[in-house]
C-alpha positions as CSV (number, residue, x, y, z in Angstrom):
1,M,103.3,102.4,76.8
2,S,99.6,102.4,77.7
3,H,98.8,105.0,80.2
4,Q,95.2,105.6,81.2
5,E,94.0,108.7,83.0
6,Y,91.2,108.4,85.5
7,S,89.1,111.1,87.1
8,L,87.0,110.6,90.2
9,A,84.4,113.2,91.0
10,L,84.9,114.4,94.6
11,G,81.2,115.2,95.1
12,D,80.8,115.9,98.8
13,V,84.3,114.8,99.7
14,N,86.5,117.5,101.3
15,P,89.8,117.5,99.4
16,Q,91.7,118.0,102.7
17,D,90.0,114.9,104.3
18,R,92.6,112.2,103.6
19,A,90.3,109.5,105.0
20,A,87.5,110.5,102.7
21,L,89.9,110.6,99.7
22,S,91.0,107.0,100.7
23,A,87.5,105.8,100.9
24,L,86.7,107.3,97.4
25,I,89.7,105.5,95.9
26,T,88.8,102.3,97.7
27,D,85.2,102.5,96.4
28,N,86.7,102.6,92.9
29,A,89.0,99.5,93.3
30,P,87.7,97.8,90.1
31,L,89.5,100.7,88.2
32,F,92.8,99.3,89.1
33,K,92.4,95.8,87.6
34,R,94.2,96.5,84.3
35,F,97.0,98.2,86.1
36,V,97.6,95.4,88.6
37,M,97.0,92.6,86.0
38,S,99.4,94.2,83.5
39,A,102.1,92.1,85.1
40,F,100.3,88.9,84.3
41,P,99.0,89.3,80.7
42,D,96.9,86.6,79.3
43,D,97.7,84.3,82.2
44,M,94.3,83.0,83.3
45,R,95.9,81.5,86.4
46,Y,96.0,84.9,88.0
47,A,93.1,87.0,89.1
48,Y,92.8,90.5,90.6
49,E,90.9,90.6,94.0
50,P,89.3,94.0,94.3
51,D,87.8,93.0,97.7
52,T,91.3,93.0,99.1
53,F,92.1,96.5,97.9
54,S,93.1,99.1,100.6
55,V,94.7,102.5,100.5
56,T,97.7,102.1,102.9
57,A,98.9,105.8,102.8
58,I,98.0,109.1,101.2
59,D,99.6,112.5,101.2
60,D,99.3,115.7,99.1
61,T,100.8,114.1,95.9
62,Q,100.4,110.3,96.0
63,F,98.6,107.4,97.5
64,S,99.8,103.9,98.2
65,F,97.6,100.9,97.9
66,S,97.8,97.2,98.5
67,C,95.8,94.3,97.0
68,C,95.9,90.6,96.5
69,V,96.4,88.7,93.2
70,H,95.1,85.1,93.4
71,Y,97.1,82.4,91.7
72,F,95.2,79.3,90.8
73,E,96.7,75.9,89.8
74,P,94.8,72.6,89.5
75,C,97.0,71.3,92.3
76,A,95.2,72.8,95.3
77,D,98.4,73.1,97.4
78,R,99.8,75.5,94.9
79,N,97.1,78.1,95.1
80,M,98.3,81.4,96.5
81,H,97.1,84.9,97.4
82,D,100.0,87.3,96.9
83,R,99.8,90.8,98.3
84,H,101.2,93.6,96.1
85,D,101.9,97.2,97.0
86,Y,101.8,100.2,94.6
87,Q,102.3,104.0,94.7
88,V,100.2,106.2,92.4
89,P,100.8,110.0,92.0
90,Y,97.6,112.1,91.9
91,A,96.3,115.6,91.6
92,L,93.2,117.4,92.7
93,R,91.7,119.5,89.8
94,D,88.3,121.1,89.4
95,G,86.5,118.9,92.0
96,T,88.1,115.7,90.8
97,L,90.9,113.4,91.9
98,V,93.0,112.7,88.8
99,F,95.6,110.0,88.4
100,S,97.3,108.0,85.6
101,L,98.0,104.3,85.6
102,D,100.5,102.5,83.4
103,E,98.5,99.6,82.0
104,T,101.2,98.5,79.7
105,R,101.2,94.7,79.5
106,W,104.4,93.2,80.8
107,V,105.9,90.9,78.2
108,V,108.9,88.6,78.7
109,E,110.8,87.7,75.7
């Protein structure tokens, strides 16, 4: 398994302010690319769309987010934007928001 730990400095963000924590996570949407794309390894037809990233819920121990993955095929009527939902546990430690993402590439045999 390939887990990657990430730490986001809180800076001026109040750890009790869930809206500010959500904004901090959203501002760092590119960090989630390998996690989301691990389900589509080496398939160039799929692309992560960080502009569609949004935190949908957050509590004291985890946050949920949603984002789109674009599927492209030369036949224009087969292109799709699929929305995916995820939950990620997190912790607040020493002025940082810390979470781990499983970036293990999904392989079908």
